[in-house]
Every structure is written in structure tokens, then in C-alpha cells.
FIDO-396604 format. One record per atom (N, C-alpha, C): x, y, z; atom name. Coordinates in Angstrom, 1 decimal, decimal comma. Layout:
FIDO-396604
(rec (X Y Z) 'CA')
...
END
This chain:
FIDO-396604
(rec (97,8 191,2 77,4) 'N')
(rec (98,2 192,5 76,9) 'CA')
(rec (97,2 193,6 77,4) 'C')
(rec (95,9 193,2 77,4) 'N')
(rec (94,9 194,2 77,8) 'CA')
(rec (95,1 194,5 79,3) 'C')
(rec (95,4 193,5 80,1) 'N')
(rec (95,7 193,8 81,5) 'CA')
(rec (96,8 194,8 81,7) 'C')
(rec (97,9 194,6 80,9) 'N')
(rec (99,0 195,5 81,0) 'CA')
(rec (98,6 196,9 80,6) 'C')
(rec (97,9 197,0 79,5) 'N')
(rec (97,4 198,3 79,0) 'CA')
(rec (96,5 199,0 80,1) 'C')
(rec (95,6 198,2 80,7) 'N')
(rec (94,7 198,8 81,7) 'CA')
(rec (95,5 199,2 83,0) 'C')
(rec (96,5 198,4 83,4) 'N')
(rec (97,3 198,7 84,5) 'CA')
(rec (98,1 200,0 84,3) 'C')
(rec (98,7 200,1 83,1) 'N')
(rec (99,5 201,3 82,8) 'CA')
(rec (98,6 202,6 82,7) 'C')
(rec (97,4 202,4 82,2) 'N')
(rec (96,5 203,6 82,1) 'CA')
(rec (95,8 203,9 83,3) 'C')
(rec (95,8 203,0 84,3) 'N')
(rec (95,1 203,2 85,6) 'CA')
(rec (93,6 202,8 85,5) 'C')
(rec (93,2 202,2 84,4) 'N')
(rec (91,8 201,8 84,2) 'CA')
(rec (91,5 200,4 84,7) 'C')
(rec (91,0 200,3 85,9) 'N')
(rec (90,7 198,9 86,4) 'CA')
(rec (89,2 198,7 86,4) 'C')
(rec (88,4 199,3 85,5) 'N')
(rec (87,0 199,1 85,4) 'CA')
(rec (86,6 197,7 85,0) 'C')
(rec (87,4 197,0 84,3) 'N')
(rec (87,1 195,7 83,9) 'CA')
(rec (87,5 194,6 84,9) 'C')
(rec (88,1 195,0 86,0) 'N')
(rec (88,6 194,1 87,0) 'CA')
(rec (87,4 193,3 87,6) 'C')
(rec (86,3 194,0 87,8) 'N')
(rec (85,1 193,4 88,3) 'CA')
(rec (84,5 192,3 87,4) 'C')
(rec (84,6 192,6 86,1) 'N')
(rec (84,1 191,6 85,1) 'CA')
(rec (85,0 190,4 85,0) 'C')
(rec (86,2 190,4 85,4) 'N')
(rec (87,1 189,3 85,3) 'CA')
(rec (87,3 188,5 86,6) 'C')
(rec (86,3 188,6 87,4) 'N')
(rec (86,4 187,9 88,7) 'CA')
(rec (85,9 186,5 88,7) 'C')
(rec (85,4 186,0 87,5) 'N')
(rec (84,9 184,6 87,4) 'CA')
(rec (86,0 183,6 87,5) 'C')
(rec (85,6 182,3 87,4) 'N')
(rec (86,5 181,2 87,5) 'CA')
(rec (87,4 181,1 86,3) 'C')
(rec (86,9 181,3 85,1) 'N')
(rec (87,6 181,1 83,8) 'CA')
(rec (88,8 182,1 83,7) 'C')
(rec (88,6 183,4 83,9) 'N')
(rec (89,8 184,3 83,9) 'CA')
(rec (90,8 184,0 84,9) 'C')
(rec (90,4 183,5 86,1) 'N')
(rec (91,4 183,2 87,1) 'CA')
(rec (92,1 181,9 86,7) 'C')
(rec (91,4 181,0 86,1) 'N')
(rec (92,1 179,7 85,7) 'CA')
(rec (93,1 180,0 84,5) 'C')
(rec (92,7 180,9 83,6) 'N')
(rec (93,6 181,3 82,5) 'CA')
(rec (94,8 182,0 83,0) 'C')
(rec (94,6 182,9 84,0) 'N')
(rec (95,7 183,6 84,6) 'CA')
(rec (96,7 182,6 85,3) 'C')
(rec (96,1 181,6 86,0) 'N')
(rec (96,9 180,7 86,7) 'CA')
(rec (97,7 179,8 85,8) 'C')
(rec (97,2 179,5 84,6) 'N')
(rec (97,9 178,6 83,7) 'CA')
(rec (98,7 179,3 82,6) 'C')
(rec (98,6 180,6 82,5) 'N')
(rec (99,3 181,3 81,4) 'CA')
(rec (100,8 181,5 81,8) 'C')
(rec (101,6 181,5 80,8) 'N')
(rec (103,0 181,6 81,1) 'CA')
(rec (103,4 183,1 80,9) 'C')
(rec (104,5 183,5 81,6) 'N')
(rec (105,0 184,8 81,4) 'CA')
(rec (105,7 184,9 80,1) 'C')
(rec (105,9 186,1 79,6) 'N')
(rec (106,6 186,3 78,3) 'CA')
(rec (108,0 185,7 78,3) 'C')
(rec (108,7 185,9 79,4) 'N')
(rec (110,1 185,4 79,4) 'CA')
(rec (110,1 183,8 79,5) 'C')
(rec (109,1 183,2 80,1) 'N')
(rec (109,0 181,8 80,1) 'CA')
(rec (108,6 181,3 78,8) 'C')
(rec (107,8 182,0 78,1) 'N')
(rec (107,4 181,6 76,7) 'CA')
(rec (108,6 181,7 75,8) 'C')
(rec (109,4 182,7 75,9) 'N')
(rec (110,6 182,8 75,1) 'CA')
(rec (111,6 181,7 75,4) 'C')
(rec (111,8 181,4 76,7) 'N')
(rec (112,7 180,3 77,0) 'CA')
(rec (112,2 179,0 76,5) 'C')
(rec (110,9 178,8 76,6) 'N')
(rec (110,3 177,5 76,1) 'CA')
(rec (110,5 177,4 74,6) 'C')
(rec (110,2 178,5 73,9) 'N')
(rec (110,4 178,5 72,5) 'CA')
(rec (111,8 178,2 72,1) 'C')
(rec (112,8 178,9 72,7) 'N')
(rec (114,2 178,7 72,4) 'CA')
(rec (114,6 177,2 72,7) 'C')
(rec (114,2 176,7 73,9) 'N')
(rec (114,6 175,4 74,2) 'CA')
(rec (114,0 174,3 73,3) 'C')
(rec (112,8 174,5 73,0) 'N')
(rec (112,1 173,5 72,1) 'CA')
(rec (112,7 173,6 70,7) 'C')
(rec (112,9 174,8 70,2) 'N')
(rec (113,4 175,0 68,8) 'CA')
(rec (114,8 174,5 68,7) 'C')
(rec (115,7 174,7 69,7) 'N')
(rec (117,0 174,2 69,7) 'CA')
(rec (117,1 172,7 69,8) 'C')
(rec (116,1 172,1 70,6) 'N')
(rec (116,0 170,7 70,7) 'CA')
(rec (115,7 170,1 69,3) 'C')
(rec (114,8 170,7 68,6) 'N')
(rec (114,4 170,3 67,2) 'CA')
(rec (115,6 170,4 66,3) 'C')
(rec (116,3 171,5 66,3) 'N')
(rec (117,5 171,6 65,5) 'CA')
(rec (118,5 170,6 65,8) 'C')
(rec (118,7 170,4 67,1) 'N')
(rec (119,7 169,4 67,6) 'CA')
(rec (119,3 168,0 67,1) 'C')
(rec (118,1 167,6 67,1) 'N')
(rec (117,6 166,3 66,6) 'CA')
(rec (117,9 166,2 65,1) 'C')
(rec (117,6 167,3 64,4) 'N')
(rec (117,9 167,3 62,9) 'CA')
(rec (119,4 167,1 62,6) 'C')
(rec (120,2 167,8 63,4) 'N')
(rec (121,7 167,7 63,3) 'CA')
(rec (122,1 166,3 63,6) 'C')
(rec (121,6 165,7 64,7) 'N')
(rec (121,9 164,3 65,1) 'CA')
(rec (121,4 163,4 64,0) 'C')
(rec (120,3 163,7 63,3) 'N')
(rec (119,9 162,8 62,2) 'CA')
(rec (120,9 162,9 61,1) 'C')
(rec (121,4 164,1 60,8) 'N')
(rec (122,4 164,2 59,7) 'CA')
(rec (123,7 163,5 60,1) 'C')
(rec (124,1 163,6 61,3) 'N')
(rec (125,3 162,8 61,8) 'CA')
(rec (125,1 161,3 61,6) 'C')
(rec (123,9 160,8 62,0) 'N')
(rec (123,7 159,4 61,9) 'CA')
(rec (123,7 159,0 60,4) 'C')
(rec (123,1 159,8 59,6) 'N')
(rec (123,1 159,5 58,2) 'CA')
(rec (124,5 159,4 57,6) 'C')
(rec (125,4 160,4 57,9) 'N')
(rec (126,7 160,4 57,4) 'CA')
(rec (127,6 159,4 58,0) 'C')
(rec (127,3 158,9 59,2) 'N')
(rec (128,0 157,8 59,8) 'CA')
(rec (127,6 156,4 59,4) 'C')
(rec (126,5 156,4 58,5) 'N')
(rec (126,0 155,2 58,0) 'CA')
(rec (125,1 154,4 58,9) 'C')
(rec (124,4 155,1 59,8) 'N')
(rec (123,5 154,4 60,8) 'CA')
(rec (122,2 154,0 60,1) 'C')
(rec (122,0 154,4 58,9) 'N')
(rec (120,8 154,0 58,2) 'CA')
(rec (119,9 155,2 57,9) 'C')
(rec (119,2 155,0 56,8) 'N')
(rec (118,3 156,1 56,4) 'CA')
(rec (117,0 156,1 57,3) 'C')
(rec (116,7 155,0 57,8) 'N')
(rec (115,5 155,0 58,6) 'CA')
(rec (115,7 155,7 59,9) 'C')
(rec (116,9 155,6 60,5) 'N')
(rec (117,2 156,4 61,7) 'CA')
(rec (117,2 157,8 61,4) 'C')
(rec (117,8 158,2 60,3) 'N')
(rec (117,8 159,6 59,8) 'CA')
(rec (116,4 160,1 59,7) 'C')
(rec (115,5 159,3 59,1) 'N')
(rec (114,1 159,8 58,8) 'CA')
(rec (113,4 160,0 60,1) 'C')
(rec (113,5 159,1 61,1) 'N')
(rec (112,8 159,2 62,3) 'CA')
(rec (113,3 160,5 63,1) 'C')
(rec (114,6 160,6 63,2) 'N')
(rec (115,2 161,7 64,0) 'CA')
(rec (114,9 163,1 63,3) 'C')
(rec (115,0 163,1 62,0) 'N')
(rec (114,7 164,3 61,2) 'CA')
(rec (113,2 164,7 61,4) 'C')
(rec (112,3 163,8 61,3) 'N')
(rec (110,9 164,1 61,4) 'CA')
(rec (110,6 164,5 62,8) 'C')
(rec (111,1 163,9 63,9) 'N')
(rec (110,8 164,3 65,2) 'CA')
(rec (111,4 165,7 65,5) 'C')
(rec (112,6 166,0 64,9) 'N')
(rec (113,2 167,3 65,0) 'CA')
(rec (112,3 168,4 64,4) 'C')
(rec (111,7 168,1 63,2) 'N')
(rec (110,7 169,0 62,6) 'CA')
(rec (109,5 169,2 63,5) 'C')
(rec (109,0 168,1 64,0) 'N')
(rec (107,8 168,2 64,9) 'CA')
(rec (108,0 169,0 66,1) 'C')
(rec (109,2 168,8 66,7) 'N')
(rec (109,5 169,6 67,9) 'CA')
(rec (109,7 171,1 67,6) 'C')
(rec (110,4 171,3 66,5) 'N')
(rec (110,6 172,7 66,0) 'CA')
(rec (109,3 173,4 65,7) 'C')
(rec (108,4 172,7 65,1) 'N')
(rec (107,0 173,2 64,8) 'CA')
(rec (106,3 173,5 66,1) 'C')
(rec (106,4 172,6 67,0) 'N')
(rec (105,7 172,7 68,3) 'CA')
(rec (106,2 173,9 69,1) 'C')
(rec (107,5 174,3 68,9) 'N')
(rec (108,1 175,3 69,7) 'CA')
(rec (107,3 176,6 69,5) 'C')
(rec (106,7 176,9 68,4) 'N')
(rec (105,9 178,1 68,2) 'CA')
(rec (104,7 178,2 69,1) 'C')
(rec (104,2 177,0 69,6) 'N')
(rec (103,1 177,1 70,6) 'CA')
(rec (103,5 177,9 71,8) 'C')
(rec (104,7 177,9 72,2) 'N')
(rec (105,1 178,7 73,3) 'CA')
(rec (104,9 180,2 73,1) 'C')
(rec (105,1 180,6 71,8) 'N')
(rec (105,0 182,0 71,6) 'CA')
(rec (103,6 182,5 71,5) 'C')
(rec (102,7 181,8 70,9) 'N')
(rec (101,3 182,3 70,7) 'CA')
(rec (100,3 181,4 71,4) 'C')
(rec (100,7 180,4 72,1) 'N')
(rec (99,8 179,5 72,7) 'CA')
(rec (99,2 178,4 71,8) 'C')
(rec (98,9 177,2 72,3) 'N')
(rec (98,5 176,1 71,5) 'CA')
(rec (97,2 176,3 70,7) 'C')
(rec (96,2 177,0 71,3) 'N')
(rec (95,0 177,2 70,7) 'CA')
(rec (95,1 178,2 69,5) 'C')
(rec (95,8 179,3 69,8) 'N')
(rec (96,0 180,3 68,8) 'CA')
(rec (96,9 179,7 67,6) 'C')
(rec (97,9 178,9 68,0) 'N')
(rec (98,7 178,2 67,0) 'CA')
(rec (97,9 177,3 66,1) 'C')
(rec (97,0 176,5 66,6) 'N')
(rec (96,2 175,6 65,8) 'CA')
(rec (95,2 176,4 65,0) 'C')
(rec (94,7 177,5 65,5) 'N')
(rec (93,8 178,4 64,7) 'CA')
(rec (94,6 178,9 63,5) 'C')
(rec (95,8 179,4 63,7) 'N')
(rec (96,6 179,9 62,6) 'CA')
(rec (97,0 178,8 61,6) 'C')
(rec (97,3 177,7 62,1) 'N')
(rec (97,8 176,6 61,3) 'CA')
(rec (96,6 176,1 60,3) 'C')
(rec (95,4 176,2 60,8) 'N')
(rec (94,3 175,7 60,0) 'CA')
(rec (93,4 176,8 59,5) 'C')
(rec (94,1 178,0 59,4) 'N')
(rec (93,4 179,1 58,7) 'CA')
(rec (93,2 178,7 57,2) 'C')
(rec (92,2 179,3 56,5) 'N')
(rec (92,0 178,9 55,1) 'CA')
(rec (93,2 179,1 54,2) 'C')
(rec (94,0 180,0 54,5) 'N')
(rec (95,2 180,2 53,6) 'CA')
(rec (96,3 179,2 53,7) 'C')
(rec (96,3 178,4 54,8) 'N')
(rec (97,4 177,4 55,0) 'CA')
(rec (96,9 176,1 55,4) 'C')
(rec (95,6 175,8 55,4) 'N')
(rec (95,1 174,5 55,8) 'CA')
(rec (95,6 173,4 55,0) 'C')
(rec (95,7 173,5 53,7) 'N')
(rec (96,2 172,5 52,8) 'CA')
(rec (97,7 172,2 53,1) 'C')
(rec (98,5 173,2 53,3) 'N')
(rec (99,9 173,0 53,6) 'CA')
(rec (100,0 172,3 55,0) 'C')
(rec (99,2 172,7 56,0) 'N')
(rec (99,3 172,1 57,3) 'CA')
(rec (99,0 170,6 57,2) 'C')
(rec (97,9 170,3 56,5) 'N')
(rec (97,5 168,9 56,4) 'CA')
(rec (98,6 168,1 55,7) 'C')
(rec (99,2 168,7 54,6) 'N')
(rec (100,2 168,0 53,9) 'CA')
(rec (101,5 167,7 54,8) 'C')
(rec (101,8 168,7 55,6) 'N')
(rec (102,9 168,6 56,5) 'CA')
(rec (102,7 167,4 57,5) 'C')
(rec (101,5 167,4 58,1) 'N')
(rec (101,2 166,3 59,1) 'CA')
(rec (101,1 165,0 58,4) 'C')
(rec (100,5 164,9 57,2) 'N')
(rec (100,4 163,6 56,5) 'CA')
(rec (101,8 163,1 56,1) 'C')
(rec (102,7 164,0 55,7) 'N')
(rec (104,1 163,6 55,4) 'CA')
(rec (104,9 163,3 56,6) 'C')
(rec (104,6 163,9 57,7) 'N')
(rec (105,2 163,4 59,0) 'CA')
(rec (104,9 162,0 59,2) 'C')
(rec (103,6 161,7 59,2) 'N')
(rec (103,1 160,3 59,4) 'CA')
(rec (103,6 159,3 58,4) 'C')
(rec (103,6 159,7 57,1) 'N')
(rec (104,1 158,8 56,1) 'CA')
(rec (105,6 158,5 56,2) 'C')
(rec (106,4 159,5 56,6) 'N')
(rec (107,8 159,3 56,8) 'CA')
(rec (108,1 158,4 57,9) 'C')
(rec (107,4 158,6 59,0) 'N')
(rec (107,6 157,7 60,1) 'CA')
(rec (107,1 156,3 59,8) 'C')
(rec (106,0 156,2 59,1) 'N')
(rec (105,5 154,8 58,7) 'CA')
(rec (106,4 154,1 57,8) 'C')
(rec (107,0 154,8 56,8) 'N')
(rec (107,9 154,2 55,9) 'CA')
(rec (109,2 153,8 56,6) 'C')
(rec (109,7 154,6 57,5) 'N')
(rec (110,9 154,3 58,2) 'CA')
(rec (110,7 153,2 59,3) 'C')
(rec (109,7 153,3 60,1) 'N')
(rec (109,5 152,4 61,2) 'CA')
(rec (108,7 151,2 60,9) 'C')
(rec (107,6 151,4 60,2) 'N')
(rec (106,6 150,4 59,9) 'CA')
(rec (107,1 149,5 58,7) 'C')
(rec (107,5 150,1 57,6) 'N')
(rec (107,8 149,4 56,4) 'CA')
(rec (109,3 149,1 56,3) 'C')
(rec (110,1 149,8 57,1) 'N')
(rec (111,6 149,7 57,0) 'CA')
(rec (112,1 149,8 55,6) 'C')
(rec (111,5 150,9 54,9) 'N')
(rec (111,8 151,1 53,5) 'CA')
(rec (112,6 152,5 53,4) 'C')
(rec (113,9 152,4 53,4) 'N')
(rec (114,7 153,7 53,4) 'CA')
(rec (114,4 154,6 52,2) 'C')
(rec (114,2 153,9 51,0) 'N')
(rec (114,0 154,7 49,8) 'CA')
(rec (112,7 155,5 49,9) 'C')
(rec (111,7 154,9 50,3) 'N')
(rec (110,4 155,5 50,5) 'CA')
(rec (110,4 156,6 51,5) 'C')
(rec (111,2 156,3 52,6) 'N')
(rec (111,3 157,3 53,7) 'CA')
(rec (112,0 158,5 53,2) 'C')
(rec (113,1 158,3 52,3) 'N')
(rec (113,8 159,5 51,7) 'CA')
(rec (112,9 160,3 50,8) 'C')
(rec (112,0 159,6 50,0) 'N')
(rec (111,1 160,3 49,2) 'CA')
(rec (110,2 161,2 50,0) 'C')
(rec (109,7 160,6 51,1) 'N')
(rec (108,8 161,4 52,0) 'CA')
(rec (109,5 162,5 52,7) 'C')
(rec (110,8 162,3 53,0) 'N')
(rec (111,5 163,4 53,6) 'CA')
(rec (111,7 164,6 52,7) 'C')
(rec (111,9 164,3 51,4) 'N')
(rec (112,0 165,4 50,4) 'CA')
(rec (110,7 166,1 50,3) 'C')
(rec (109,6 165,3 50,2) 'N')
(rec (108,3 165,9 50,2) 'CA')
(rec (108,0 166,7 51,4) 'C')
(rec (108,4 166,2 52,6) 'N')
(rec (108,3 166,9 53,9) 'CA')
(rec (108,9 168,2 53,9) 'C')
(rec (110,2 168,3 53,3) 'N')
(rec (110,9 169,5 53,2) 'CA')
(rec (110,1 170,5 52,4) 'C')
(rec (109,6 170,1 51,2) 'N')
(rec (108,9 171,0 50,4) 'CA')
(rec (107,6 171,4 51,0) 'C')
(rec (106,9 170,5 51,7) 'N')
(rec (105,7 170,9 52,4) 'CA')
(rec (105,9 171,9 53,6) 'C')
(rec (107,0 171,7 54,3) 'N')
(rec (107,4 172,6 55,4) 'CA')
(rec (107,7 174,0 54,9) 'C')
(rec (108,4 174,0 53,7) 'N')
(rec (108,8 175,2 53,1) 'CA')
(rec (107,6 176,0 52,7) 'C')
(rec (106,6 175,3 52,0) 'N')
(rec (105,4 175,9 51,6) 'CA')
(rec (104,6 176,4 52,7) 'C')
(rec (104,5 175,6 53,8) 'N')
(rec (103,8 176,0 55,0) 'CA')
(rec (104,5 177,3 55,6) 'C')
(rec (105,8 177,3 55,7) 'N')
(rec (106,5 178,4 56,3) 'CA')
(rec (106,3 179,7 55,4) 'C')
(rec (106,3 179,5 54,1) 'N')
(rec (106,1 180,7 53,3) 'CA')
(rec (104,7 181,3 53,4) 'C')
(rec (103,7 180,6 54,0) 'N')
(rec (102,4 181,1 54,1) 'CA')
(rec (102,3 182,2 55,2) 'C')
(rec (103,3 182,3 56,1) 'N')
(rec (103,4 183,3 57,1) 'CA')
(rec (104,1 184,6 56,6) 'C')
(rec (104,7 184,5 55,4) 'N')
(rec (105,3 185,7 54,8) 'CA')
(rec (104,4 186,3 53,8) 'C')
(rec (104,0 187,5 53,9) 'N')
(rec (103,0 188,1 52,9) 'CA')
(rec (103,6 188,0 51,5) 'C')
(rec (102,8 187,5 50,6) 'N')
(rec (103,1 187,5 49,1) 'CA')
(rec (104,3 186,5 48,8) 'C')
(rec (104,8 185,8 49,7) 'N')
(rec (106,0 184,9 49,5) 'CA')
(rec (105,6 183,8 48,5) 'C')
(rec (104,4 183,2 48,8) 'N')
(rec (103,9 182,1 47,9) 'CA')
(rec (103,7 182,6 46,5) 'C')
(rec (103,2 183,8 46,3) 'N')
(rec (103,0 184,3 45,0) 'CA')
(rec (104,3 184,5 44,3) 'C')
(rec (105,3 185,0 45,0) 'N')
(rec (106,6 185,2 44,4) 'CA')
(rec (107,3 183,9 44,0) 'C')
(rec (107,1 182,8 44,8) 'N')
(rec (107,6 181,5 44,5) 'CA')
(rec (106,9 180,9 43,3) 'C')
(rec (105,6 181,1 43,2) 'N')
(rec (104,8 180,6 42,1) 'CA')
(rec (105,3 181,3 40,8) 'C')
(rec (105,5 182,6 40,9) 'N')
(rec (105,9 183,3 39,7) 'CA')
(rec (107,3 182,9 39,2) 'C')
(rec (108,2 182,7 40,2) 'N')
(rec (109,6 182,3 39,9) 'CA')
(rec (109,6 181,0 39,3) 'C')
(rec (108,9 180,0 39,8) 'N')
(rec (108,8 178,7 39,3) 'CA')
(rec (108,2 178,7 37,9) 'C')
(rec (107,1 179,4 37,7) 'N')
(rec (106,5 179,4 36,4) 'CA')
(rec (107,4 180,1 35,4) 'C')
(rec (108,2 181,1 35,8) 'N')
(rec (109,1 181,8 34,9) 'CA')
(rec (110,3 180,8 34,5) 'C')
(rec (110,7 180,0 35,5) 'N')
(rec (111,8 179,0 35,2) 'CA')
(rec (111,3 177,9 34,3) 'C')
(rec (110,0 177,5 34,4) 'N')
(rec (109,5 176,4 33,6) 'CA')
(rec (109,2 176,9 32,2) 'C')
(rec (108,7 178,1 32,1) 'N')
(rec (108,3 178,7 30,7) 'CA')
(rec (109,4 179,0 29,9) 'C')
END
């Protein structure tokens, strides 16, 4: 973005500073904005497709374990799609920011537990429990990106319980 701003303003004074190997390497490996959008859309749609395929397998009676595996991989791919928009390093920094580190860890732990219950233990009931917890963890994680959304959910739940 800074390069674009400098190019549009005609200020190339930092061009001399960026002649090292690292800036050149970063420029060579960075994706264009249109490529990032295409990668995000493709990855996100693949994740949704896997989740829909999981639902179809579930309703056709292919087993809860198959559903759990496909659904979890669909969520992982959908979550990974955002790496195209902001880059993997920036994505990891945001995921492990103090405001959402607990939610992020819970999401990853529940991904692992769901896959372990479905593949390792072949326990469909436990896999279903972990899927439900996975949905709740993903929801809580997603709400961390919306300002004050978690507070609103907390107040709503406490008002319903009280």
C-alpha cells in the first residue's frame, strides 16, 4: 500500500532504502490483490462445499464420523481462506491477539478433538459433541472480530438466564 501511495504521489525517496534482498524477496512472493481475492473465494467456497458435502453424507446415512471429518476440514479450509486476504503472518498475529487467543486455542483444540473422536476413536456420539462445541467456539472466535459483539452476546445470555 505504501508503494502505491508513493507511486501516486511521485515520491520515490524510499526506493533507495528498499533495494535490499528482503524487500525484493517479499515483492517476488507477494500476491496481487486480485489473486488474493480469487484465492480467498476459492478456498472459502471449497470449505463451504466440504461442509455441504458433510451434511449430504450425514442425511444419506454415511455415518456421523464421515460428517465430522468433512465438516471439520471444511471449517479449517474456510478459516485458512482468510490468509489470502491478510497474509498468513498477519492472520496468525490477529488470531493470537490477546482478545481472541483463548477462542483461537479452543477452536484448534476442538478441531483436533473432533478428528480424534471421529477417526481415532470411531465414536460418533463424542464426535457430535465436539462438533457442537466446535460450532460454539467458531462463533465466539468470529464474534471477536466484530466490535462489542461478544459483550452483546454476554448481556443477552445473562438476561435470558436471569
